[in-house]
Backbone as XML, in Angstrom:
<?xml version="1.0"?>
<chain id="A" units="angstrom">
  <residue number="1" name="MET">
    <atom name="N" x="0.853" y="-1.159" z="0.000"/>
    <atom name="CA" x="0.000" y="0.000" z="0.000"/>
    <atom name="C" x="0.902" y="1.226" z="0.000"/>
  </residue>
  <residue number="2" name="GLY">
    <atom name="N" x="0.673" y="2.126" z="-0.928"/>
    <atom name="CA" x="1.384" y="3.394" z="-0.927"/>
    <atom name="C" x="0.831" y="4.277" z="0.164"/>
  </residue>
  <residue number="3" name="GLY">
    <atom name="N" x="1.190" y="5.536" z="0.154"/>
    <atom name="CA" x="0.646" y="6.449" z="1.155"/>
    <atom name="C" x="-0.840" y="6.675" z="0.951"/>
  </residue>
  <residue number="4" name="PHE">
    <atom name="N" x="-1.485" y="7.199" z="1.984"/>
    <atom name="CA" x="-2.897" y="7.533" z="1.868"/>
    <atom name="C" x="-3.213" y="8.696" z="2.793"/>
  </residue>
  <residue number="5" name="ALA">
    <atom name="N" x="-4.279" y="9.394" z="2.481"/>
    <atom name="CA" x="-4.713" y="10.525" z="3.298"/>
    <atom name="C" x="-5.301" y="10.018" z="4.613"/>
  </residue>
  <residue number="6" name="GLY">
    <atom name="N" x="-5.070" y="10.745" z="5.700"/>
    <atom name="CA" x="-5.564" y="10.347" z="7.006"/>
    <atom name="C" x="-7.067" y="10.168" z="7.062"/>
  </residue>
  <residue number="7" name="ARG">
    <atom name="N" x="-7.799" y="10.910" z="6.250"/>
    <atom name="CA" x="-9.264" y="10.796" z="6.259"/>
    <atom name="C" x="-9.744" y="9.460" z="5.706"/>
  </residue>
  <residue number="8" name="LYS">
    <atom name="N" x="-8.845" y="8.724" z="5.035"/>
    <atom name="CA" x="-9.211" y="7.421" z="4.468"/>
    <atom name="C" x="-9.197" y="6.310" z="5.516"/>
  </residue>
  <residue number="9" name="ALA">
    <atom name="N" x="-8.521" y="6.533" z="6.640"/>
    <atom name="CA" x="-8.562" y="5.583" z="7.762"/>
    <atom name="C" x="-9.752" y="5.974" z="8.620"/>
  </residue>
  <residue number="10" name="LEU">
    <atom name="N" x="-10.661" y="5.038" z="8.829"/>
    <atom name="CA" x="-11.908" y="5.347" z="9.522"/>
    <atom name="C" x="-11.937" y="4.698" z="10.897"/>
  </residue>
  <residue number="11" name="LEU">
    <atom name="N" x="-12.372" y="5.451" z="11.901"/>
    <atom name="CA" x="-12.479" y="4.952" z="13.257"/>
    <atom name="C" x="-13.942" y="4.965" z="13.684"/>
  </residue>
  <residue number="12" name="THR">
    <atom name="N" x="-14.428" y="3.815" z="14.151"/>
    <atom name="CA" x="-15.758" y="3.757" z="14.739"/>
    <atom name="C" x="-15.607" y="3.441" z="16.223"/>
  </residue>
  <residue number="13" name="VAL">
    <atom name="N" x="-16.371" y="4.122" z="17.041"/>
    <atom name="CA" x="-16.339" y="3.956" z="18.495"/>
    <atom name="C" x="-17.738" y="3.555" z="18.926"/>
  </residue>
  <residue number="14" name="GLY">
    <atom name="N" x="-17.873" y="2.349" z="19.446"/>
    <atom name="CA" x="-19.192" y="1.879" z="19.873"/>
    <atom name="C" x="-20.189" y="1.822" z="18.738"/>
  </residue>
  <residue number="15" name="GLY">
    <atom name="N" x="-19.723" y="1.530" z="17.527"/>
    <atom name="CA" x="-20.599" y="1.446" z="16.368"/>
    <atom name="C" x="-20.904" y="2.772" z="15.708"/>
  </residue>
  <residue number="16" name="VAL">
    <atom name="N" x="-20.385" y="3.872" z="16.277"/>
    <atom name="CA" x="-20.645" y="5.201" z="15.720"/>
    <atom name="C" x="-19.443" y="5.633" z="14.885"/>
  </residue>
  <residue number="17" name="GLY">
    <atom name="N" x="-19.687" y="5.892" z="13.603"/>
    <atom name="CA" x="-18.603" y="6.281" z="12.718"/>
    <atom name="C" x="-18.691" y="7.706" z="12.231"/>
  </residue>
  <residue number="18" name="ASN">
    <atom name="N" x="-19.684" y="8.458" z="12.695"/>
    <atom name="CA" x="-19.861" y="9.818" z="12.186"/>
    <atom name="C" x="-19.364" y="10.876" z="13.166"/>
  </residue>
  <residue number="19" name="ILE">
    <atom name="N" x="-18.365" y="10.530" z="13.991"/>
    <atom name="CA" x="-17.739" y="11.511" z="14.870"/>
    <atom name="C" x="-16.839" y="12.384" z="13.994"/>
  </residue>
  <residue number="20" name="ALA">
    <atom name="N" x="-16.831" y="13.677" z="14.213"/>
    <atom name="CA" x="-16.067" y="14.601" z="13.363"/>
    <atom name="C" x="-14.577" y="14.563" z="13.727"/>
  </residue>
  <residue number="21" name="ILE">
    <atom name="N" x="-13.940" y="13.437" z="13.430"/>
    <atom name="CA" x="-12.529" y="13.227" z="13.771"/>
    <atom name="C" x="-11.649" y="13.866" z="12.708"/>
  </residue>
  <residue number="22" name="MET">
    <atom name="N" x="-10.652" y="14.623" z="13.154"/>
    <atom name="CA" x="-9.698" y="15.244" z="12.244"/>
    <atom name="C" x="-8.342" y="14.533" z="12.285"/>
  </residue>
  <residue number="23" name="SER">
    <atom name="N" x="-8.039" y="13.902" z="13.408"/>
    <atom name="CA" x="-6.753" y="13.230" z="13.579"/>
    <atom name="C" x="-6.976" y="11.972" z="14.395"/>
  </residue>
  <residue number="24" name="LYS">
    <atom name="N" x="-6.322" y="10.884" z="14.024"/>
    <atom name="CA" x="-6.456" y="9.637" z="14.760"/>
    <atom name="C" x="-5.134" y="8.903" z="14.750"/>
  </residue>
  <residue number="25" name="GLY">
    <atom name="N" x="-4.905" y="8.080" z="15.774"/>
    <atom name="CA" x="-3.655" y="7.338" z="15.836"/>
    <atom name="C" x="-3.813" y="6.055" z="16.635"/>
  </residue>
  <residue number="26" name="LEU">
    <atom name="N" x="-2.946" y="5.108" z="16.354"/>
    <atom name="CA" x="-2.911" y="3.822" z="17.044"/>
    <atom name="C" x="-1.504" y="3.598" z="17.554"/>
  </residue>
  <residue number="27" name="THR">
    <atom name="N" x="-1.385" y="3.241" z="18.822"/>
    <atom name="CA" x="-0.097" y="2.893" z="19.417"/>
    <atom name="C" x="-0.198" y="1.465" z="19.924"/>
  </residue>
  <residue number="28" name="VAL">
    <atom name="N" x="0.771" y="0.621" z="19.558"/>
    <atom name="CA" x="0.820" y="-0.763" z="20.009"/>
    <atom name="C" x="2.016" y="-0.916" z="20.937"/>
  </residue>
  <residue number="29" name="ASN">
    <atom name="N" x="1.766" y="-1.450" z="22.126"/>
    <atom name="CA" x="2.832" y="-1.640" z="23.112"/>
    <atom name="C" x="2.994" y="-3.117" z="23.424"/>
  </residue>
  <residue number="30" name="ASN">
    <atom name="N" x="4.222" y="-3.591" z="23.380"/>
    <atom name="CA" x="4.566" y="-4.949" z="23.773"/>
    <atom name="C" x="5.618" y="-4.859" z="24.864"/>
  </residue>
  <residue number="31" name="GLU">
    <atom name="N" x="5.196" y="-5.058" z="26.105"/>
    <atom name="CA" x="6.092" y="-4.941" z="27.242"/>
    <atom name="C" x="6.987" y="-6.186" z="27.334"/>
  </residue>
  <residue number="32" name="MET">
    <atom name="N" x="8.279" y="-5.954" z="27.389"/>
    <atom name="CA" x="9.240" y="-7.047" z="27.460"/>
    <atom name="C" x="9.255" y="-7.669" z="28.855"/>
  </residue>
  <residue number="33" name="ILE">
    <atom name="N" x="9.453" y="-8.986" z="28.904"/>
    <atom name="CA" x="9.662" y="-9.675" z="30.172"/>
    <atom name="C" x="11.158" y="-9.659" z="30.437"/>
  </residue>
  <residue number="34" name="ASP">
    <atom name="N" x="11.571" y="-8.909" z="31.426"/>
    <atom name="CA" x="12.994" y="-8.718" z="31.738"/>
    <atom name="C" x="13.564" y="-9.963" z="32.409"/>
  </residue>
  <residue number="35" name="THR">
    <atom name="N" x="14.624" y="-10.510" z="31.812"/>
    <atom name="CA" x="15.306" y="-11.685" z="32.384"/>
    <atom name="C" x="16.764" y="-11.373" z="32.707"/>
  </residue>
  <residue number="36" name="THR">
    <atom name="N" x="17.096" y="-10.091" z="32.794"/>
    <atom name="CA" x="18.470" y="-9.682" z="33.095"/>
    <atom name="C" x="18.900" y="-10.269" z="34.436"/>
  </residue>
  <residue number="37" name="ASN">
    <atom name="N" x="20.132" y="-10.808" z="34.452"/>
    <atom name="CA" x="20.650" y="-11.397" z="35.681"/>
    <atom name="C" x="22.170" y="-11.241" z="35.720"/>
  </residue>
  <residue number="38" name="ASP">
    <atom name="N" x="22.816" y="-11.859" z="36.693"/>
    <atom name="CA" x="24.266" y="-11.726" z="36.862"/>
    <atom name="C" x="25.054" y="-12.236" z="35.672"/>
  </residue>
  <residue number="39" name="THR">
    <atom name="N" x="24.487" y="-13.157" z="34.885"/>
    <atom name="CA" x="25.220" y="-13.718" z="33.747"/>
    <atom name="C" x="24.979" y="-12.942" z="32.452"/>
  </residue>
  <residue number="40" name="SER">
    <atom name="N" x="24.251" y="-11.827" z="32.511"/>
    <atom name="CA" x="23.923" y="-11.052" z="31.304"/>
    <atom name="C" x="25.040" y="-10.104" z="30.886"/>
  </residue>
  <residue number="41" name="GLY">
    <atom name="N" x="26.124" y="-10.060" z="31.667"/>
    <atom name="CA" x="27.251" y="-9.201" z="31.313"/>
    <atom name="C" x="26.903" y="-7.720" z="31.315"/>
  </residue>
  <residue number="42" name="GLY">
    <atom name="N" x="25.899" y="-7.332" z="32.088"/>
    <atom name="CA" x="25.518" y="-5.926" z="32.156"/>
    <atom name="C" x="24.525" y="-5.507" z="31.083"/>
  </residue>
  <residue number="43" name="TRP">
    <atom name="N" x="24.182" y="-6.406" z="30.169"/>
    <atom name="CA" x="23.222" y="-6.098" z="29.105"/>
    <atom name="C" x="21.825" y="-6.526" z="29.517"/>
  </residue>
  <residue number="44" name="LYS">
    <atom name="N" x="20.848" y="-5.716" z="29.184"/>
    <atom name="CA" x="19.456" y="-6.060" z="29.461"/>
    <atom name="C" x="19.043" y="-7.193" z="28.533"/>
  </residue>
  <residue number="45" name="THR">
    <atom name="N" x="18.420" y="-8.221" z="29.080"/>
    <atom name="CA" x="17.948" y="-9.350" z="28.277"/>
    <atom name="C" x="16.474" y="-9.589" z="28.572"/>
  </residue>
  <residue number="46" name="GLY">
    <atom name="N" x="15.809" y="-10.237" z="27.641"/>
    <atom name="CA" x="14.382" y="-10.498" z="27.810"/>
    <atom name="C" x="13.943" y="-11.738" z="27.074"/>
  </residue>
  <residue number="47" name="LEU">
    <atom name="N" x="12.741" y="-12.200" z="27.379"/>
    <atom name="CA" x="12.154" y="-13.332" z="26.676"/>
    <atom name="C" x="11.791" y="-12.911" z="25.260"/>
  </residue>
  <residue number="48" name="PHE">
    <atom name="N" x="11.605" y="-13.882" z="24.396"/>
    <atom name="CA" x="11.272" y="-13.598" z="23.003"/>
    <atom name="C" x="9.773" y="-13.430" z="22.768"/>
  </residue>
  <residue number="49" name="GLU">
    <atom name="N" x="9.032" y="-13.166" z="23.823"/>
    <atom name="CA" x="7.603" y="-12.895" z="23.695"/>
    <atom name="C" x="7.240" y="-11.731" z="24.614"/>
  </residue>
  <residue number="50" name="ALA">
    <atom name="N" x="6.168" y="-11.072" z="24.270"/>
    <atom name="CA" x="5.738" y="-9.927" z="25.076"/>
    <atom name="C" x="5.106" y="-10.406" z="26.378"/>
  </residue>
  <residue number="51" name="GLY">
    <atom name="N" x="5.396" y="-9.705" z="27.452"/>
    <atom name="CA" x="4.778" y="-10.022" z="28.730"/>
    <atom name="C" x="3.371" y="-9.475" z="28.804"/>
  </residue>
  <residue number="52" name="GLN">
    <atom name="N" x="3.185" y="-8.275" z="28.286"/>
    <atom name="CA" x="1.867" y="-7.651" z="28.263"/>
    <atom name="C" x="1.736" y="-6.858" z="26.977"/>
  </residue>
  <residue number="53" name="LYS">
    <atom name="N" x="0.651" y="-7.088" z="26.262"/>
    <atom name="CA" x="0.367" y="-6.351" z="25.034"/>
    <atom name="C" x="-0.774" y="-5.380" z="25.313"/>
  </residue>
  <residue number="54" name="ALA">
    <atom name="N" x="-0.686" y="-4.207" z="24.735"/>
    <atom name="CA" x="-1.746" y="-3.212" z="24.899"/>
    <atom name="C" x="-1.748" y="-2.281" z="23.694"/>
  </residue>
  <residue number="55" name="CYS">
    <atom name="N" x="-2.905" y="-1.714" z="23.411"/>
    <atom name="CA" x="-3.036" y="-0.738" z="22.333"/>
    <atom name="C" x="-3.722" y="0.507" z="22.878"/>
  </residue>
  <residue number="56" name="GLU">
    <atom name="N" x="-3.412" y="1.627" z="22.256"/>
    <atom name="CA" x="-4.077" y="2.874" z="22.606"/>
    <atom name="C" x="-4.551" y="3.548" z="21.331"/>
  </residue>
  <residue number="57" name="LEU">
    <atom name="N" x="-5.770" y="4.026" z="21.362"/>
    <atom name="CA" x="-6.312" y="4.842" z="20.276"/>
    <atom name="C" x="-6.349" y="6.278" z="20.766"/>
  </residue>
  <residue number="58" name="SER">
    <atom name="N" x="-5.858" y="7.189" z="19.955"/>
    <atom name="CA" x="-5.973" y="8.615" z="20.265"/>
    <atom name="C" x="-6.636" y="9.281" z="19.068"/>
  </residue>
  <residue number="59" name="PHE">
    <atom name="N" x="-7.520" y="10.213" z="19.360"/>
    <atom name="CA" x="-8.192" y="10.898" z="18.265"/>
    <atom name="C" x="-8.647" y="12.276" z="18.725"/>
  </residue>
  <residue number="60" name="SER">
    <atom name="N" x="-8.782" y="13.164" z="17.760"/>
    <atom name="CA" x="-9.226" y="14.521" z="18.050"/>
    <atom name="C" x="-10.056" y="15.016" z="16.881"/>
  </residue>
  <residue number="61" name="GLY">
    <atom name="N" x="-10.855" y="16.016" z="17.154"/>
    <atom name="CA" x="-11.701" y="16.532" z="16.094"/>
    <atom name="C" x="-12.509" y="17.729" z="16.535"/>
  </residue>
  <residue number="62" name="VAL">
    <atom name="N" x="-13.544" y="17.992" z="15.761"/>
    <atom name="CA" x="-14.424" y="19.135" z="15.996"/>
    <atom name="C" x="-15.653" y="18.662" z="16.772"/>
  </residue>
  <residue number="63" name="VAL">
    <atom name="N" x="-16.027" y="19.400" z="17.786"/>
    <atom name="CA" x="-17.241" y="19.079" z="18.540"/>
    <atom name="C" x="-18.433" y="19.545" z="17.708"/>
  </residue>
  <residue number="64" name="GLU">
    <atom name="N" x="-19.172" y="18.591" z="17.139"/>
    <atom name="CA" x="-20.384" y="18.931" z="16.383"/>
    <atom name="C" x="-21.627" y="18.738" z="17.233"/>
  </residue>
  <residue number="65" name="ASN">
    <atom name="N" x="-21.523" y="17.830" z="18.205"/>
    <atom name="CA" x="-22.591" y="17.622" z="19.182"/>
    <atom name="C" x="-21.923" y="17.054" z="20.436"/>
  </residue>
  <residue number="66" name="LEU">
    <atom name="N" x="-22.673" y="16.893" z="21.480"/>
    <atom name="CA" x="-22.092" y="16.457" z="22.752"/>
    <atom name="C" x="-22.346" y="14.982" z="23.044"/>
  </residue>
  <residue number="67" name="SER">
    <atom name="N" x="-22.655" y="14.187" z="22.024"/>
    <atom name="CA" x="-22.991" y="12.781" z="22.255"/>
    <atom name="C" x="-21.802" y="11.987" z="22.811"/>
  </residue>
  <residue number="68" name="LEU">
    <atom name="N" x="-20.592" y="12.270" z="22.375"/>
    <atom name="CA" x="-19.412" y="11.573" z="22.896"/>
    <atom name="C" x="-19.214" y="11.910" z="24.373"/>
  </residue>
  <residue number="69" name="LEU">
    <atom name="N" x="-19.271" y="13.177" z="24.707"/>
    <atom name="CA" x="-19.137" y="13.601" z="26.094"/>
    <atom name="C" x="-20.261" y="13.031" z="26.956"/>
  </residue>
  <residue number="70" name="MET">
    <atom name="N" x="-21.479" y="13.054" z="26.440"/>
    <atom name="CA" x="-22.615" y="12.526" z="27.182"/>
    <atom name="C" x="-22.437" y="11.042" z="27.481"/>
  </residue>
  <residue number="71" name="SER">
    <atom name="N" x="-21.928" y="10.268" z="26.511"/>
    <atom name="CA" x="-21.751" y="8.828" z="26.739"/>
    <atom name="C" x="-20.710" y="8.568" z="27.823"/>
  </residue>
  <residue number="72" name="ILE">
    <atom name="N" x="-19.687" y="9.407" z="27.910"/>
    <atom name="CA" x="-18.669" y="9.244" z="28.949"/>
    <atom name="C" x="-19.286" y="9.460" z="30.331"/>
  </residue>
  <residue number="73" name="PHE">
    <atom name="N" x="-20.162" y="10.438" z="30.451"/>
    <atom name="CA" x="-20.775" y="10.749" z="31.744"/>
    <atom name="C" x="-21.917" y="9.817" z="32.124"/>
  </residue>
  <residue number="74" name="THR">
    <atom name="N" x="-22.676" y="9.344" z="31.139"/>
    <atom name="CA" x="-23.904" y="8.624" z="31.465"/>
    <atom name="C" x="-23.816" y="7.110" z="31.353"/>
  </residue>
  <residue number="75" name="ASN">
    <atom name="N" x="-22.911" y="6.573" z="30.550"/>
    <atom name="CA" x="-22.816" y="5.117" z="30.407"/>
    <atom name="C" x="-22.114" y="4.507" z="31.607"/>
  </residue>
  <residue number="76" name="VAL">
    <atom name="N" x="-22.711" y="3.470" z="32.167"/>
    <atom name="CA" x="-22.094" y="2.766" z="33.291"/>
    <atom name="C" x="-20.789" y="2.123" z="32.833"/>
  </residue>
  <residue number="77" name="SER">
    <atom name="N" x="-20.822" y="1.448" z="31.686"/>
    <atom name="CA" x="-19.612" y="0.833" z="31.132"/>
    <atom name="C" x="-18.878" y="1.845" z="30.263"/>
  </residue>
  <residue number="78" name="GLN">
    <atom name="N" x="-17.592" y="1.952" z="30.460"/>
    <atom name="CA" x="-16.774" y="2.835" z="29.619"/>
    <atom name="C" x="-16.015" y="2.018" z="28.571"/>
  </residue>
  <residue number="79" name="THR">
    <atom name="N" x="-16.447" y="0.776" z="28.343"/>
    <atom name="CA" x="-15.836" y="-0.093" z="27.335"/>
    <atom name="C" x="-16.657" y="-0.018" z="26.062"/>
  </residue>
  <residue number="80" name="TYR">
    <atom name="N" x="-15.968" y="0.289" z="24.962"/>
    <atom name="CA" x="-16.628" y="0.437" z="23.667"/>
    <atom name="C" x="-15.918" y="-0.428" z="22.633"/>
  </residue>
  <residue number="81" name="ALA">
    <atom name="N" x="-16.695" y="-1.095" z="21.782"/>
    <atom name="CA" x="-16.120" y="-1.831" z="20.660"/>
    <atom name="C" x="-15.633" y="-0.806" z="19.643"/>
  </residue>
  <residue number="82" name="CYS">
    <atom name="N" x="-14.353" y="-0.883" z="19.292"/>
    <atom name="CA" x="-13.771" y="0.065" z="18.339"/>
    <atom name="C" x="-13.186" y="-0.673" z="17.146"/>
  </residue>
  <residue number="83" name="VAL">
    <atom name="N" x="-13.307" y="-0.040" z="15.982"/>
    <atom name="CA" x="-12.729" y="-0.592" z="14.760"/>
    <atom name="C" x="-12.012" y="0.533" z="14.023"/>
  </residue>
  <residue number="84" name="LEU">
    <atom name="N" x="-10.735" y="0.314" z="13.732"/>
    <atom name="CA" x="-9.962" y="1.221" z="12.891"/>
    <atom name="C" x="-9.797" y="0.522" z="11.554"/>
  </residue>
  <residue number="85" name="THR">
    <atom name="N" x="-10.351" y="1.110" z="10.491"/>
    <atom name="CA" x="-10.335" y="0.495" z="9.168"/>
    <atom name="C" x="-9.434" y="1.309" z="8.242"/>
  </residue>
  <residue number="86" name="TYR">
    <atom name="N" x="-8.467" y="0.626" z="7.648"/>
    <atom name="CA" x="-7.523" y="1.255" z="6.721"/>
    <atom name="C" x="-8.062" y="1.162" z="5.294"/>
  </residue>
  <residue number="87" name="PRO">
    <atom name="N" x="-7.554" y="2.001" z="4.375"/>
    <atom name="CA" x="-8.080" y="2.029" z="3.011"/>
    <atom name="C" x="-8.012" y="0.696" z="2.263"/>
  </residue>
  <residue number="88" name="ASP">
    <atom name="N" x="-7.050" y="-0.167" z="2.611"/>
    <atom name="CA" x="-6.952" y="-1.457" z="1.913"/>
    <atom name="C" x="-7.875" y="-2.506" z="2.517"/>
  </residue>
  <residue number="89" name="GLY">
    <atom name="N" x="-8.683" y="-2.122" z="3.503"/>
    <atom name="CA" x="-9.610" y="-3.040" z="4.140"/>
    <atom name="C" x="-9.069" y="-3.680" z="5.407"/>
  </residue>
  <residue number="90" name="SER">
    <atom name="N" x="-7.804" y="-3.441" z="5.744"/>
    <atom name="CA" x="-7.245" y="-3.963" z="6.993"/>
    <atom name="C" x="-7.981" y="-3.333" z="8.165"/>
  </residue>
  <residue number="91" name="THR">
    <atom name="N" x="-8.149" y="-4.115" z="9.236"/>
    <atom name="CA" x="-8.838" y="-3.599" z="10.409"/>
    <atom name="C" x="-8.079" y="-3.932" z="11.684"/>
  </residue>
  <residue number="92" name="VAL">
    <atom name="N" x="-8.225" y="-3.063" z="12.653"/>
    <atom name="CA" x="-7.786" y="-3.299" z="14.028"/>
    <atom name="C" x="-9.056" y="-3.201" z="14.855"/>
  </residue>
  <residue number="93" name="THR">
    <atom name="N" x="-9.397" y="-4.280" z="15.563"/>
    <atom name="CA" x="-10.668" y="-4.378" z="16.260"/>
    <atom name="C" x="-10.451" y="-4.815" z="17.695"/>
  </residue>
  <residue number="94" name="GLY">
    <atom name="N" x="-11.181" y="-4.201" z="18.617"/>
    <atom name="CA" x="-11.111" y="-4.621" z="20.011"/>
    <atom name="C" x="-11.990" y="-3.759" z="20.889"/>
  </residue>
  <residue number="95" name="ASN">
    <atom name="N" x="-12.016" y="-4.111" z="22.160"/>
    <atom name="CA" x="-12.729" y="-3.314" z="23.154"/>
    <atom name="C" x="-11.751" y="-2.324" z="23.770"/>
  </residue>
  <residue number="96" name="PHE">
    <atom name="N" x="-12.180" y="-1.075" z="23.875"/>
    <atom name="CA" x="-11.328" y="-0.005" z="24.403"/>
    <atom name="C" x="-12.095" y="0.774" z="25.455"/>
  </residue>
  <residue number="97" name="ASP">
    <atom name="N" x="-11.378" y="1.207" z="26.503"/>
    <atom name="CA" x="-11.948" y="2.022" z="27.571"/>
    <atom name="C" x="-11.466" y="3.457" z="27.429"/>
  </residue>
  <residue number="98" name="PHE">
    <atom name="N" x="-12.351" y="4.415" z="27.709"/>
    <atom name="CA" x="-11.938" y="5.817" z="27.671"/>
    <atom name="C" x="-10.896" y="6.076" z="28.745"/>
  </residue>
  <residue number="99" name="GLY">
    <atom name="N" x="-9.783" y="6.659" z="28.355"/>
    <atom name="CA" x="-8.741" y="7.043" z="29.295"/>
    <atom name="C" x="-8.816" y="8.521" z="29.608"/>
  </residue>
  <residue number="100" name="SER">
    <atom name="N" x="-9.032" y="9.322" z="28.571"/>
    <atom name="CA" x="-9.136" y="10.759" z="28.789"/>
    <atom name="C" x="-9.976" y="11.399" z="27.693"/>
  </residue>
  <residue number="101" name="TYR">
    <atom name="N" x="-10.547" y="12.538" z="28.037"/>
    <atom name="CA" x="-11.315" y="13.340" z="27.098"/>
    <atom name="C" x="-11.156" y="14.791" z="27.523"/>
  </residue>
  <residue number="102" name="SER">
    <atom name="N" x="-10.907" y="15.662" z="26.573"/>
    <atom name="CA" x="-10.876" y="17.094" z="26.866"/>
    <atom name="C" x="-11.435" y="17.840" z="25.662"/>
  </residue>
  <residue number="103" name="ASP">
    <atom name="N" x="-12.039" y="18.969" z="25.926"/>
    <atom name="CA" x="-12.485" y="19.819" z="24.824"/>
    <atom name="C" x="-12.172" y="21.265" z="25.156"/>
  </residue>
  <residue number="104" name="SER">
    <atom name="N" x="-11.991" y="22.065" z="24.122"/>
    <atom name="CA" x="-11.646" y="23.471" z="24.307"/>
    <atom name="C" x="-11.905" y="24.232" z="23.016"/>
  </residue>
  <residue number="105" name="GLY">
    <atom name="N" x="-11.905" y="25.543" z="23.132"/>
    <atom name="CA" x="-12.117" y="26.362" z="21.948"/>
    <atom name="C" x="-11.702" y="27.800" z="22.167"/>
  </residue>
  <residue number="106" name="GLU">
    <atom name="N" x="-11.262" y="28.412" z="21.110"/>
    <atom name="CA" x="-10.902" y="29.828" z="21.099"/>
    <atom name="C" x="-12.111" y="30.632" z="20.624"/>
  </residue>
  <residue number="107" name="THR">
    <atom name="N" x="-12.154" y="31.892" z="20.943"/>
    <atom name="CA" x="-13.270" y="32.753" z="20.573"/>
    <atom name="C" x="-13.537" y="32.749" z="19.076"/>
  </residue>
  <residue number="108" name="ALA">
    <atom name="N" x="-12.482" y="32.849" z="18.264"/>
    <atom name="CA" x="-12.651" y="32.958" z="16.813"/>
    <atom name="C" x="-12.253" y="31.682" z="16.080"/>
  </residue>
  <residue number="109" name="ASP">
    <atom name="N" x="-12.351" y="30.534" z="16.743"/>
    <atom name="CA" x="-11.959" y="29.274" z="16.101"/>
    <atom name="C" x="-12.952" y="28.186" z="16.497"/>
  </residue>
  <residue number="110" name="LYS">
    <atom name="N" x="-12.799" y="27.023" z="15.913"/>
    <atom name="CA" x="-13.704" y="25.913" z="16.189"/>
    <atom name="C" x="-13.487" y="25.355" z="17.599"/>
  </residue>
  <residue number="111" name="TYR">
    <atom name="N" x="-14.524" y="24.724" z="18.141"/>
    <atom name="CA" x="-14.458" y="24.063" z="19.446"/>
    <atom name="C" x="-14.044" y="22.623" z="19.176"/>
  </residue>
  <residue number="112" name="THR">
    <atom name="N" x="-12.960" y="22.163" z="19.791"/>
    <atom name="CA" x="-12.386" y="20.854" z="19.461"/>
    <atom name="C" x="-12.328" y="19.946" z="20.690"/>
  </residue>
  <residue number="113" name="PHE">
    <atom name="N" x="-12.098" y="18.664" z="20.432"/>
    <atom name="CA" x="-11.930" y="17.686" z="21.503"/>
    <atom name="C" x="-10.710" y="16.817" z="21.225"/>
  </residue>
  <residue number="114" name="GLU">
    <atom name="N" x="-10.180" y="16.216" z="22.280"/>
    <atom name="CA" x="-9.128" y="15.213" z="22.202"/>
    <atom name="C" x="-9.524" y="14.075" z="23.124"/>
  </residue>
  <residue number="115" name="ALA">
    <atom name="N" x="-9.291" y="12.835" z="22.686"/>
    <atom name="CA" x="-9.641" y="11.678" z="23.498"/>
    <atom name="C" x="-8.613" y="10.576" z="23.302"/>
  </residue>
  <residue number="116" name="SER">
    <atom name="N" x="-8.483" y="9.739" z="24.325"/>
    <atom name="CA" x="-7.644" y="8.545" z="24.196"/>
    <atom name="C" x="-8.372" y="7.380" z="24.844"/>
  </residue>
  <residue number="117" name="MET">
    <atom name="N" x="-8.146" y="6.213" z="24.286"/>
    <atom name="CA" x="-8.781" y="4.993" z="24.774"/>
    <atom name="C" x="-7.722" y="3.898" z="24.856"/>
  </residue>
  <residue number="118" name="ALA">
    <atom name="N" x="-7.799" y="3.067" z="25.890"/>
    <atom name="CA" x="-6.850" y="1.969" z="26.088"/>
    <atom name="C" x="-7.568" y="0.638" z="25.889"/>
  </residue>
  <residue number="119" name="SER">
    <atom name="N" x="-6.862" y="-0.309" z="25.271"/>
    <atom name="CA" x="-7.465" y="-1.610" z="25.011"/>
    <atom name="C" x="-7.808" y="-2.323" z="26.311"/>
  </residue>
  <residue number="120" name="ASN">
    <atom name="N" x="-8.878" y="-3.092" z="26.235"/>
    <atom name="CA" x="-9.353" y="-3.892" z="27.362"/>
    <atom name="C" x="-9.583" y="-5.298" z="26.820"/>
  </residue>
  <residue number="121" name="GLY">
    <atom name="N" x="-8.572" y="-6.144" z="26.885"/>
    <atom name="CA" x="-8.645" y="-7.476" z="26.290"/>
    <atom name="C" x="-7.881" y="-7.521" z="24.975"/>
  </residue>
  <residue number="122" name="ALA">
    <atom name="N" x="-8.070" y="-8.614" z="24.258"/>
    <atom name="CA" x="-7.335" y="-8.843" z="23.008"/>
    <atom name="C" x="-7.756" y="-7.861" z="21.919"/>
  </residue>
  <residue number="123" name="VAL">
    <atom name="N" x="-6.776" y="-7.426" z="21.140"/>
    <atom name="CA" x="-7.029" y="-6.590" z="19.965"/>
    <atom name="C" x="-6.572" y="-7.397" z="18.757"/>
  </residue>
  <residue number="124" name="VAL">
    <atom name="N" x="-7.396" y="-7.387" z="17.703"/>
    <atom name="CA" x="-7.155" y="-8.245" z="16.534"/>
    <atom name="C" x="-6.858" y="-7.383" z="15.312"/>
  </residue>
  <residue number="125" name="PHE">
    <atom name="N" x="-5.794" y="-7.751" z="14.586"/>
    <atom name="CA" x="-5.485" y="-7.132" z="13.297"/>
    <atom name="C" x="-5.834" y="-8.134" z="12.209"/>
  </residue>
  <residue number="126" name="VAL">
    <atom name="N" x="-6.616" y="-7.691" z="11.227"/>
    <atom name="CA" x="-6.959" y="-8.518" z="10.071"/>
    <atom name="C" x="-6.471" y="-7.775" z="8.834"/>
  </residue>
  <residue number="127" name="ALA">
    <atom name="N" x="-5.593" y="-8.408" z="8.073"/>
    <atom name="CA" x="-5.038" y="-7.781" z="6.867"/>
    <atom name="C" x="-6.090" y="-7.680" z="5.764"/>
  </residue>
  <residue number="128" name="GLY">
    <atom name="N" x="-6.039" y="-6.567" z="5.044"/>
    <atom name="CA" x="-6.931" y="-6.348" z="3.915"/>
    <atom name="C" x="-6.321" y="-6.909" z="2.648"/>
  </residue>
  <residue number="129" name="THR">
    <atom name="N" x="-6.772" y="-6.379" z="1.516"/>
    <atom name="CA" x="-6.301" y="-6.891" z="0.237"/>
    <atom name="C" x="-5.247" y="-6.005" z="-0.367"/>
  </residue>
</chain>
């Protein structure tokens, strides 16, 4: 896949895909299991598998309505099924919990929001075509 415009990657949160997102990102973390010991010669060593895997979704955009903010305040569960779909059809799918949300605006500019969500359980990548 060559390059693509950011607007071509689509993020749905809890089945809602019409959030006015301007920027989105995915971070994948694989925490190493440290096995450093006296025989490591001073070098950090680790197992060949991740001890803990986690993903974070970050996104920001224009506040067009307060439905995202309302769901954070009113929903008992803060776990949402999220899907990040790339232009070639590849997807990253999993349950994510809201970590943070903020919104702000200048007098002569748009009112914007920023949010981040952390994975809760397994996250699956399915390659597209």
